[in-house]
C-alpha positions as semicolon CSV with decimal commas, in nm:
position;residue;x (nm);y (nm);z (nm)
1;M;-5,512;7,802;9,949
2;S;-5,663;7,480;10,104
3;A;-5,690;7,404;10,464
4;L;-5,414;7,147;10,397
5;D;-5,154;7,389;10,259
6;G;-4,861;7,474;10,481
7;V;-4,947;7,189;10,747
8;F;-4,703;6,958;10,560
9;N;-4,392;7,156;10,691
10;N;-4,455;7,006;11,029
11;T;-4,490;6,632;10,999
12;H;-4,449;6,557;11,375
13;G;-4,174;6,280;11,293
14;L;-4,419;6,074;11,083
15;K;-4,294;5,883;10,768
16;Q;-4,447;5,978;10,434
17;S;-4,654;5,650;10,424
18;E;-4,806;5,744;10,757
19;I;-4,881;6,095;10,656
20;D;-5,051;5,962;10,335
21;E;-5,270;5,741;10,553
22;I;-5,355;6,017;10,776
23;N;-5,443;6,240;10,499
24;K;-5,659;5,980;10,339
25;S;-5,849;5,916;10,655
26;F;-5,895;6,290;10,711
27;R;-6,061;6,318;10,387
28;Q;-6,292;6,037;10,464
29;F;-6,403;6,196;10,801
30;D;-6,437;6,544;10,636
31;L;-6,763;6,445;10,463
32;N;-6,843;6,792;10,328
33;D;-6,478;6,862;10,221
34;N;-6,451;7,183;10,380
35;G;-6,114;7,116;10,558
36;Y;-6,271;7,050;10,897
37;I;-6,415;6,759;11,083
38;T;-6,731;6,845;11,286
39;R;-6,883;6,656;11,565
40;D;-7,147;6,515;11,348
41;E;-6,910;6,400;11,079
42;L;-6,688;6,227;11,349
43;K;-6,995;6,053;11,491
44;Q;-7,110;5,953;11,138
45;C;-6,779;5,812;11,040
46;L;-6,736;5,623;11,367
47;R;-7,080;5,468;11,302
48;G;-6,976;5,377;10,944
49;A;-6,689;5,197;11,090
50;N;-6,920;4,983;11,313
51;V;-6,806;5,168;11,625
52;I;-7,089;5,238;11,874
53;A;-7,050;5,620;11,902
54;L;-7,211;5,738;12,229
55;D;-7,245;6,107;12,243
56;A;-7,007;6,124;12,553
57;V;-6,746;5,935;12,368
58;V;-6,770;6,133;12,066
59;D;-6,740;6,467;12,266
60;S;-6,456;6,319;12,454
61;V;-6,265;6,234;12,123
62;L;-6,343;6,574;11,977
63;K;-6,221;6,751;12,287
64;Q;-5,892;6,560;12,266
65;M;-5,841;6,643;11,904
66;D;-5,967;7,010;11,901
67;W;-5,661;7,167;12,025
68;N;-5,785;7,533;11,978
69;H;-6,133;7,450;12,121
70;D;-6,332;7,603;11,828
71;G;-6,568;7,283;11,808
72;R;-6,404;7,141;11,492
73;I;-6,107;6,952;11,398
74;S;-5,868;7,105;11,133
75;Y;-5,617;6,897;10,936
76;G;-5,343;7,035;11,151
77;E;-5,515;6,934;11,462
78;Y;-5,589;6,591;11,310
79;L;-5,241;6,533;11,213
80;K;-5,099;6,628;11,553
81;F;-5,333;6,401;11,725
82;M;-5,280;6,101;11,490
83;A;-4,910;6,153;11,530
84;T;-4,945;6,086;11,907
85;I;-5,122;5,755;11,810
86;Y;-4,856;5,644;11,556
87;R;-4,594;5,718;11,821
88;G;-4,790;5,504;12,080
89;E;-4,858;5,802;12,302
90;H;-5,233;5,774;12,309
91;H;-5,329;5,447;12,494
92;D;-5,666;5,570;12,631
93;L;-5,845;5,621;12,299
94;K;-5,925;5,246;12,231
95;R;-6,064;5,218;12,582
96;Q;-6,318;5,496;12,497
97;L;-6,410;5,336;12,165
């Protein structure tokens, strides 16, 4: 059973096309394909997107996404966080980046 199994039962009100986009972006961030995004993977992907990723910004973004505070982002946490962005509930993220 992969880290993604069972998560799709709770789509947080997203359309299938949005879930597909989120799934694709999660896989791009999860560089070692272990089902989690680490701080280093997050930083590396932000840099790859030409975002100046200061350590404080990366830590802040990770803290917002890491609901269970284990230091990494699961697909479920990523989906939940991205759903808030798609619903327009997360305005301060752009200011940080």
